C-alpha positions as CSV (number, residue, x, y, z in Angstrom):
1,M,-87.5,-139.2,-22.0
2,E,-86.3,-137.7,-19.1
3,F,-89.6,-137.7,-17.5
4,K,-89.9,-141.6,-17.9
5,R,-86.7,-142.3,-16.8
6,L,-87.1,-140.2,-13.7
7,L,-90.0,-141.8,-12.6
8,D,-88.5,-145.3,-13.4
9,S,-86.0,-144.5,-11.0
10,L,-88.3,-143.0,-8.3
11,A,-90.6,-145.7,-8.3
12,E,-87.2,-148.6,-7.7
13,T,-85.7,-146.4,-5.3
14,L,-89.1,-146.2,-3.5
15,G,-90.4,-150.1,-4.1
16,I,-93.7,-148.8,-5.2
17,E,-95.2,-148.1,-8.8
18,I,-95.7,-144.6,-10.5
19,T,-97.7,-144.1,-13.6
20,D,-96.8,-141.9,-16.2
21,E,-99.9,-140.5,-17.3
22,G,-99.2,-138.6,-20.2
23,G,-96.8,-136.1,-18.9
24,A,-98.1,-136.7,-15.1
25,A,-97.7,-138.4,-12.0
26,A,-98.8,-138.7,-8.3
27,V,-96.8,-139.9,-5.2
28,E,-98.4,-139.6,-1.6
29,V,-96.0,-138.8,1.0
30,D,-97.6,-138.8,4.5
31,G,-100.9,-138.0,3.4
32,L,-100.0,-135.6,0.9
33,T,-100.6,-136.1,-2.9
34,V,-98.0,-134.8,-5.1
35,L,-98.3,-134.4,-8.3
36,L,-95.0,-134.6,-11.2
37,H,-95.7,-132.7,-13.9
38,Q,-93.4,-132.7,-17.5
39,A,-93.5,-129.1,-17.8
40,D,-91.2,-128.6,-20.2
41,D,-89.5,-131.1,-22.4
42,D,-86.2,-130.5,-19.7
43,L,-88.4,-129.6,-16.4
44,L,-90.2,-131.1,-13.7
45,L,-93.0,-129.8,-12.4
46,V,-93.5,-130.6,-8.8
47,H,-96.8,-129.3,-7.1
48,A,-99.5,-129.6,-3.9
49,D,-102.8,-128.6,-3.5
50,L,-102.5,-127.5,0.7
51,G,-105.5,-127.4,1.0
52,E,-108.6,-124.4,1.6
53,V,-107.5,-121.3,3.1
54,P,-110.0,-120.4,5.7
55,A,-111.7,-117.1,5.8
56,A,-110.5,-116.4,9.2
57,G,-107.1,-115.3,9.3
58,R,-106.7,-115.4,5.2
59,D,-104.8,-111.9,5.4
60,A,-102.5,-113.0,8.0
61,L,-101.7,-116.4,5.8
62,A,-101.3,-114.1,3.2
63,A,-99.0,-112.2,4.1
64,A,-97.1,-114.9,5.9
65,A,-97.5,-116.8,2.3
66,L,-95.3,-113.5,1.0
67,R,-92.9,-114.0,3.6
68,A,-92.2,-117.0,3.2
69,N,-91.5,-116.6,-0.7
70,F,-89.3,-113.8,-0.3
71,L,-85.9,-115.6,-1.1
72,Y,-87.6,-118.9,-0.3
73,Q,-86.8,-118.3,3.6
74,G,-89.8,-120.5,4.6
75,T,-90.6,-122.4,1.7
76,G,-87.2,-124.6,1.0
77,G,-86.8,-123.1,-2.8
78,A,-90.7,-123.6,-3.7
79,T,-93.2,-121.5,-4.5
80,L,-97.0,-120.7,-2.3
81,A,-99.6,-119.4,-4.4
82,F,-103.3,-119.0,-4.2
83,N,-105.3,-120.7,-6.7
84,P,-108.2,-118.1,-7.5
85,R,-110.7,-120.3,-8.8
86,D,-110.9,-122.9,-5.6
87,G,-109.4,-120.6,-2.7
88,H,-107.2,-122.8,-2.1
89,L,-103.2,-122.8,-1.0
90,H,-101.0,-124.5,-3.4
91,L,-96.8,-125.1,-3.0
92,Q,-94.8,-125.7,-6.3
93,K,-91.2,-126.2,-7.3
94,Y,-89.4,-126.3,-10.6
95,N,-86.7,-128.6,-11.5
96,W,-84.0,-129.4,-14.7
97,L,-85.1,-133.2,-15.2
98,D,-81.3,-133.7,-16.4
99,R,-80.3,-132.9,-12.6
100,L,-82.4,-135.1,-10.9
101,D,-80.8,-139.0,-10.9
102,A,-83.3,-140.8,-8.2
103,E,-81.2,-139.4,-5.3
104,K,-82.0,-136.3,-5.9
105,A,-85.3,-137.0,-6.8
106,L,-85.6,-138.6,-3.8
107,D,-84.2,-135.8,-1.9
108,T,-86.3,-133.0,-3.4
109,L,-89.6,-134.7,-3.6
110,S,-88.8,-135.5,0.7
111,R,-87.8,-131.7,1.6
112,F,-90.5,-130.5,-0.8
113,A,-93.4,-132.9,0.8
114,D,-91.7,-131.4,4.4
115,V,-92.3,-127.9,3.7
116,A,-96.4,-128.6,2.5
117,L,-96.8,-130.7,5.0
118,T,-95.8,-128.1,7.4
119,W,-98.5,-125.2,5.3
120,Q,-100.8,-127.9,5.0
121,K,-100.9,-128.5,9.2
122,M,-100.8,-124.4,9.4
123,L,-104.3,-124.4,7.2
124,A,-106.0,-127.4,8.6
125,D,-105.2,-125.6,12.4
126,S,-106.6,-122.5,10.9
127,C,-103.9,-120.6,12.9
128,P,-102.0,-118.8,10.6
129,P,-99.1,-117.2,12.0
130,S,-99.2,-113.4,13.0
131,S,-95.4,-112.6,12.7
132,G,-92.6,-114.0,11.1
133,D,-90.8,-115.5,8.2
134,A,-92.4,-118.5,8.5
135,P,-94.2,-121.4,10.8
136,D,-92.2,-121.8,13.6
137,D,-91.3,-125.6,12.5
138,M,-89.8,-124.5,9.2
139,A,-87.8,-121.4,10.7
140,G,-84.0,-122.4,9.5
141,A,-85.4,-125.7,7.9
142,H,-83.9,-125.3,5.0
143,G,-80.5,-123.5,6.1
144,T,-79.9,-119.5,6.0
145,F,-79.6,-118.1,2.4
146,M,-79.1,-114.6,3.3
147,Q,-79.0,-112.3,6.8
148,V,-79.0,-109.0,6.6
């Protein structure tokens, strides 16, 4: 029920139709399809397929993704992962459904999409970073959790 409530309030806030397809829904943000899944009775999984990882620079991209995942410094609280079945890079994030009202869900969706679009652009440009914790335009985008 919480998932349906969330979809209804998001749809109303955005002024679009969002259909619950048996515990899953899709929202398009700037050309990126973001999937919303009811992962459990009380969990929301926000997920995006960012595209195929190019063979050239794969190792550098994998290293950059691992660095970005560390303390979520380059992912805004989400996690990057490679899908071994299709070679695509994915971004996913879990949230507690009961903690998301329309405003928080919209903020979560917006921040998630910003991160996903940055990584998707990097894949499309086929130029993974060779150093640093995240792509240059993401550094500090979500604040600093911890600095040593």
